[in-house]
KOLSE-674929 format. One record per atom (N, C-alpha, C): residue in three letters; x, y, z. Coordinates in steps of 0.05 Angstrom, whole numbers, plus 32768, in hexadecimal, padded with zeros to 4 digits. Example, Ala and Ser with C-alpha at 12.3 -4.5 7.8 and 13.67 -1.06 7.14 Angstrom:
ALA81087F8E809CALA80F67FA6809CALA81087FBE809CSER81017FD3808ESER81117FEB808FSER81028001809D
END
This chain:
MET840B7CDC7FCCMET83FC7CDC7FE5MET83F07CF87FEFARG84097D087FF2ARG84057D257FFAARG83F47D367FE6ILE83F77D2F7FCFILE83E87D3B7FBBILE83CE7D357FBCTHR83C17D1B7FBFTHR83AA7D137FC2THR839B7D227FDEILE83AD7D217FF6ILE83A17D30800AILE839B7D4B800CLEU83B07D5A7FF8LEU83AC7D767FF6LEU83957D777FE2SER838F7D6B7FD1SER837A7D6A7FBCSER83617D697FCBLEU83607D557FDELEU83467D537FF1LEU833D7D6B8001VAL83537D74800DVAL83557D8A8022VAL834B7DA58010LEU83557DA97FF5LEU834C7DBD7FE5LEU83317DBB7FDELEU83287DA37FD6LEU830A7D9B7FCELEU82F97DA17FE4VAL82FE7D998000VAL82EC7D9E8012VAL82EC7DBB8019LEU83017DCB8018LEU82FE7DEA801ELEU82F07DF68007TRP82F47DED7FECTRP82E37DF87FDATRP82C67DF27FDAALA82BB7DDA7FE5ALA82A37DD17FE7ALA82927DE18000CYS82A37DE68012CYS82977DF38029CYS82957E168027GLN82A17E1F8011GLN82A27E39800FGLN82867E48800DPRO82757E3F7FFBPRO825C7E4E7FF5PRO82497E4A800ELYS824A7E32801FLYS823E7E2E8038LYS82457E44804AGLN825D7E49804DGLN826C7E5D8062GLN825F7E78805AGLN82607E80803AGLN82547E9B8035GLN823C7E9F8039GLN82277E898036GLN820F7E88803CGLN82087E8B8058GLN82177E7E806AGLN82157E7E8087GLN821C7E9B8090GLN82317EAB8087GLN82397EC5808AGLN82227ED68083ALA82177ED3806CALA82007EE98062ALA81EA7EE18076THR81E17ECC807ETHR81CF7EC7808FTHR81D27ED580ABALA81EB7ECC80B7ALA81F47EDC80CDALA81F07EFA80CDILE81F67F0680BDILE81F37F2380B5ILE81D77F2C80B6THR81C57F1B80A6THR81A87F2780A8THR81997F1F80C4GLN81A47F0E80D2GLN819A7F0680E9GLN81A37F1B8101GLU81B37F2B80FBGLU81B97F3E810EGLU81AB7F5C8104THR819E7F5780F4THR81907F7080EDTHR81767F7380FFPRO81727F8A810BPRO815F7F8C811FPRO81437F918113SER81307F838121SER81147F7F8114SER81057F9C8114VAL81147FB5811CVAL810A7FCA8116VAL811C7FDD8103ALA81277FCD80F2ALA813A7FD980DCALA812C7FF180CDALA813E800080C4ALA8130801A80B9ALA811E800F80A1PRO8106801B809FPRO80F380108089PRO80FD8012806EALA810E80268069ALA81188026804CALA812680108045THR813880098059THR81467FF08056THR81347FD88052LEU81227FD38064LEU81097FBE805ELEU81027FC18044LEU80F87FD8803ELEU80EA7FDB8021LEU80FA7FD28009ASP81137FDE800BASP81287FD87FF7ASP812D7FB97FF5SER812E7FAA8009SER81307F8D800ASER81187F7F7FFFLEU80FD7F8C8004LEU80E97F837FF5LEU80E87F837FD8THR80F87F8E7FCCTHR80FC7F8F7FAFTHR81007F797FA3PHE81097F647FB1PHE81157F4C7FAAPHE80F97F367FACGLY80E77F3E7FA7GLY80CF7F2E7FABGLY80CA7F187F93TYR80DC7F177F7ETYR80D87F037F6BTYR80E17EE97F76VAL80EA7EEC7F8AVAL80F57ECF7F97VAL80DE7EC07F9FTHR80C87ECA7FA6THR80B17EBD7FACTHR80A47EAD7F92ASN80AD7EAF7F79ASN80A37EA17F66ASN80BC7E8E7F58VAL80CE7E8A7F67VAL80E37E777F5DVAL80E37E617F71PRO80DF7E467F6CPRO80E07E377F81PRO80F97E2F7F91ASN81117E327F80ASN812A7E2C7F8CASN81417E357F7CALA815A7E377F85ALA816F7E407F75ALA81757E2F7F5EALA816F7E187F5EALA816F7E077F46ALA815B7E067F31ASP81477E187F33ASP81357E1F7F1EASP81457E327F09THR81547E2E7EF9THR81627E407EE9THR814F7E4B7ED7HIS813F7E3B7ECCHIS812C7E477EB8HIS81197E647EC5MET81117E617EDDMET81077E767EEBMET81197E8D7EEALEU812F7E847EF6LEU81457E987EFALEU814D7EA87EE7MET814C7E9A7ECEMET81557EA87EB3MET813D7EBF7EACLEU81247EBA7EB4LEU81107ECD7EAELEU81127EE67EBDTYR81227EE17ED3TYR81297EF97EE3TYR81457F047EE3ASP81527EF87ECFASP81717EFF7ECEASP817F7EFD7EE5LYS817D7EE87EF5LYS818C7EE17F0ELYS81997EC77F0FSER81B07EC77F1CSER81BD7EAE7F22SER81B47EA07F39PRO81BC7E8A7F3APRO81B47E7B7F55PRO81BE7E867F6FGLU81DA7E8E7F6BGLU81E77E9D7F7EGLU81D57EBA7F8BGLN81CE7EC87F71GLN81BC7EDE7F7AGLN81A27EDB7F88PHE81957EC37F7EPHE817A7EBE7F88PHE817E7EB07FA5LYS81947EA67FACLYS81947E9F7FC8LYS819C7EB87FD7GLN81AF7EC87FD2GLN81B07EE87FE5GLN81997EF27FE5ASP818B7EF87FCAASP81737F067FCCASP815A7EFB7FDDSER815B7EDE7FDDSER81467ED07FEESER814E7EDB800BILE81677ED88012ILE816D7EDD8031ILE81667EFD8035LEU81687F0D8025LEU81647F268028LEU81437F2F802CTYR81357F228017TYR81177F258016TYR810C7F16802ATYR81107EFF8034TYR81037EF3804BTYR81077EFE8065THR811E7F068068THR81297F18807DTHR81197F328083ALA811A7F3A8069ALA810A7F56806EALA80ED7F538073VAL80DF7F3C8065VAL80C47F368069VAL80C17F31808ALYS80D37F238090LYS80CF7F1E80B1LYS80D27F3580C2HIS80E57F4780BBHIS80EA7F6180CAHIS80D47F7480C6PHE80C67F7380ADPHE80B07F8680A4PHE809B7F8280BEPHE80967F6C80BEPHE807C7F6280D1PHE80847F6180EEALA80997F6380F3ALA80A57F628110ALA80A87F808118ALA80AC7F938104ALA80AE7FB0810EALA80977FB8811EASP80A37FCC812DASP808E7FDC813EASP80787FED812ESER80697FF5813BSER805480078129SER805F8022811DSER8076802F8124SER80838042811ASER8088803C80FBLEU8084802580F5LEU8088801D80D5LEU806D802C80C7LEU8054802D80D5LEU8041803880C5LEU8046805480BFASP8053806380D1ASP8057807F80CAASP8069807F80ADGLN807B806E80B1GLN8091806F8097GLN80808068807DLEU806E8054807FLEU805F80518069LEU80498064805FMET8042806F8071MET802D8088806EMET803880A1805DALA805380A38063ALA806480B48054ALA806080B58037TYR805C809A802ATYR805980988011TYR803D809E8003GLU802E80A88013GLU801280B18009GLU801580C57FEEGLY800D80BD7FD9GLY800C80D27FC8GLY802480CF7FB2ASP803980B87FBAASP805180BA7FAAASP804D80A47F93THR805180B17F7BTHR804680A57F64THR806180967F56THR807380957F62THR808C80877F58THR808680697F57LYS8094805B7F45LYS8094803C7F42LYS809A802D7F5CCYS8086801D7F62CYS808C800B7F7CCYS80967FF17F75THR80AC7FE67F82THR80B67FCD7F7CTHR80B77FBE7F96TRP80AA7FC97FAETRP80AB7FB77FC6TRP809D7F9E7FC1ILE80847F9E7FB4ILE80707F897FAFILE807B7F737FA2ALA807A7F5B7FABALA80867F427F9AALA807F7F457F7FALA80927F417F6DALA80907F407F51ALA807C7F277F47PRO80697F2D7F35PRO80597F1B7F2DPRO80667F037F1DSER805A7EF07F1CSER806D7EDA7F10SER80687EDE7EEFPRO807B7ED97EE1PRO80807EDF7EC6PRO806C7ED27EB4TYR80627EBB7EC2TYR80497EA97EB4TYR80317EB37EB6ALA802D7EC97EC7ALA80147ED37ECEALA800D7EE87EC3THR7FFF7EE97EA7THR7FFA7F047E9ETHR7FE67F197EABTYR7FD17F0B7EB8TYR7FC17F1B7EC5TYR7FCD7F2D7EE0SER7FE17F277EEBSER7FED7F347F03SER7FF97F4E7EF6ALA80037F4E7EDCALA80127F667ED1ALA80027F7D7ED1VAL7FE87F797ECEVAL7FD27F917ED0VAL7FD97FA37EEATRP7FD57F987EFFTRP7FD87FAC7F17TRP7FF57FB47F1BPHE800B7F9C7F19PHE80227FA47F20PHE80337FB57F0FLEU802C7FB87EF5LEU803B7FCE7EE3LEU80347FEB7EEEASP801E7FEE7EFAASP801580097EFFASP801680107F1CLEU80267FFC7F2CLEU80297FFD7F49LEU803A80137F52ASN803280297F5CASN803F803E7F69ASN804480397F85LYS8057804B7F91LYS806080477FAFLYS8049804E7FC1SER8034805F7FB9SER802180667FCBSER800C80507FCDASN800880417FB8ASN7FF880297FB6ASN800680147FC3GLY8025800E7FC1GLY80327FF77FCEGLY802F7FFC7FEBALA803580187FF3ALA8032801E8011ALA801A8016801ALYS80078018800FLYS7FE880148014LYS7FE67FF5801CLEU7FF07FE48008LEU7FEE7FC88008LEU80017FBF801FLEU80157FCD8029LEU80297FC4803ELEU80187FCA8056LEU800F7FE68059LEU80017FEC8073LEU7FEC7FD98077HIS7FDB7FCE8067HIS7FC47FBD8068HIS7FD17FA18071ALA7FE67F978066ALA7FF27F7C806DALA7FFB7F7C808BTYR80087F968092TYR80137F9780A8TYR7FFF7F9880C0ILE7FEE7FA880BBILE7FD67FA980D0ILE7FC87F9080D0MET7FBE7F7E80BFMET7FB07F6B80BDMET7FC37F5380C6SER7FDC7F5380C7SER7FE97F3D80D3SER7FE87F3D80F2ALA7FE27F5180FFALA7FDE7F578119ALA7FC87F458125CYS7FB47F3E8113CYS7FA07F2E811ECYS7F9C7F14810FGLY7FAD7F088108GLY7FAF7EED80FCGLY7FB27EEC80DFGLY7FB37F0680D1GLY7FB87F0380B2GLY7FD37EFD80ABPRO7FDC7EF28094PRO7FF17EEC808DPRO80067EF9808FALA801F7EF48098ALA80357F06809BALA80437F01807FALA80377F0D8068ALA80427F0C804FALA803D7F23803FILE804E7F2A802CILE80497F45801BILE80387F3B8006PRO80207F4D8003PRO800B7F447FEFPRO80157F417FD4ASN80107F2C7FC8ASN801B7F317FADASN80057F1B7F99ALA7FF27F0E7FA5ALA7FDE7EFD7F94ALA7FD17F127F83SER7FCC7F0C7F69SER7FC27F1E7F57SER7FA77F297F5DALA7F947F137F66ALA7F797F1A7F67ALA7F777F2B7F81THR7F817F257F96THR7F7D7F2E7FADTHR7F8B7F4B7FADTHR7FA17F4E7FA1THR7FAD7F657FA1THR7FA27F7D7F94GLU7F927F737F7CGLU7F827F837F6FGLU7F6C7F8E7F7AVAL7F607F7E7F8BVAL7F447F827F9BVAL7F4F7F987FB3LEU7F677F917FBDLEU7F6C7FA67FD6LEU7F757FC17FC8LEU7F827FBE7FB0LEU7F8A7FDB7FA5LEU7F6D7FEA7F9DASP7F577FDE7F95ASP7F3E7FED7F8FASP7F317FF17FAALYS7F337FE37FBFLYS7F257FE97FD6LYS7F2F7FFE7FE8LEU7F477FF87FEELEU7F58800E8000LEU7F5D80287FF8ASP7F5980388008ASP7F6080568000ASP7F7A80618012MET7F8E80668005MET7FA680708017MET7F9D80838029GLY7F93809E801CGLY7F8980B1802DGLY7F7D80AC804ALYS7F67809C8040LYS7F5380938057LYS7F6580858069MET7F7A80708062MET7F8980628074MET7F9E80728083VAL7FA580868078VAL7FB680988086VAL7FA980A880A2LYS7F9280AE8097LYS7F8380BF80ACLYS7F7A80AC80C3TRP7F71809180BBTRP7F69807E80CDTRP7F82807880E1VAL7F97807280D4VAL7FB0806C80E6VAL7FB7807F80F8LYS7FB8809A80F0LYS7FBE80B48102LYS7FA980B78114ALA7F9180B18111ALA7F7A80B38128ALA7F7D809D813CHIS7F8E80858135HIS7F8C80708149HIS7FAC806E8152LYS7FB98084814DLYS7FD480808157LYS7FD6807B8176GLY7FE8806A817CGLY7FE98061819BGLY7FDF804481A0LEU7FD0803E818DLEU7FC280218196LEU7FD2800D8190GLY7FD07FF3819EGLY7FE67FE08197GLY7FDD7FD4817CARG7FEC7FBF8172ARG7FE57FB48159ARG7FCD7FA58152LYS7FCB7F94816CLYS7FAD7F828169LYS7F947F97816FGLU7F937FA9817CGLU7F7F7FB8817BGLU7F7D7FCA8162LEU7F937FD58158LEU7F917FE0813ELEU7F877FCC812ACYS7F8F7FB68126CYS7F817FA28115CYS7F697FA0811DARG7F5F7F9A8132ARG7F437F958139ARG7F2F7FAB812ELEU7F387FC58130LEU7F297FDE8129LEU7F277FDE810ATYR7F447FDA8100TYR7F447FDD80E0TYR7F357FCA80D2ARG7F317FB080DEARG7F207F9D80D0ARG7F017FA680D0LYS7EFC7FB180E4LYS7EDF7FC180E7LYS7EDC7FD880D4GLU7EED7FEB80D3GLU7EEB800680CAGLU7EF5800980ABILE7F0F7FF580A5ILE7F187FFE808CILE7F1A7FE48078ALA7F207FCE8084ALA7F257FB68073ALA7F087FA8806B
END
């Protein structure tokens, strides 16, 4: 009888362990201020592959990214928390993004294209930090007037934005309109840039 009770207690403790770890991870990310250092936000955006995986049980998709279900769960928490904090950050974030003007090193902030979409690889393989920052600047400003609070990664739209937007022009525009509120920035941006 004692062995049965002990076995049940151990089984319950073992079953509760992953939930407890996930709750601890969630609690840690919830304590991160919404104006977290942009480098931290951008680093967490490198887990964008999670947008292509429906859930942790999809082991076929996870194999394509060489990830375990546990890694996927942790990466999802980091990624979606970073996206939330990115769009909640104050406009000093624009200064941080503008600092990447002319940076030709590989950018991994934009969500990875689906491994099944061959078309998306064209723009994604050649994406540098200057272009990544340009896409993030655009998304951040447009979210202030009703645009989606999402990192741009749809192939067709992203390619159009990369061709249409000019980082140098965007940097000059943001500097010229420094001090404006986000909604006013967005209203003018839609007229003059987007």
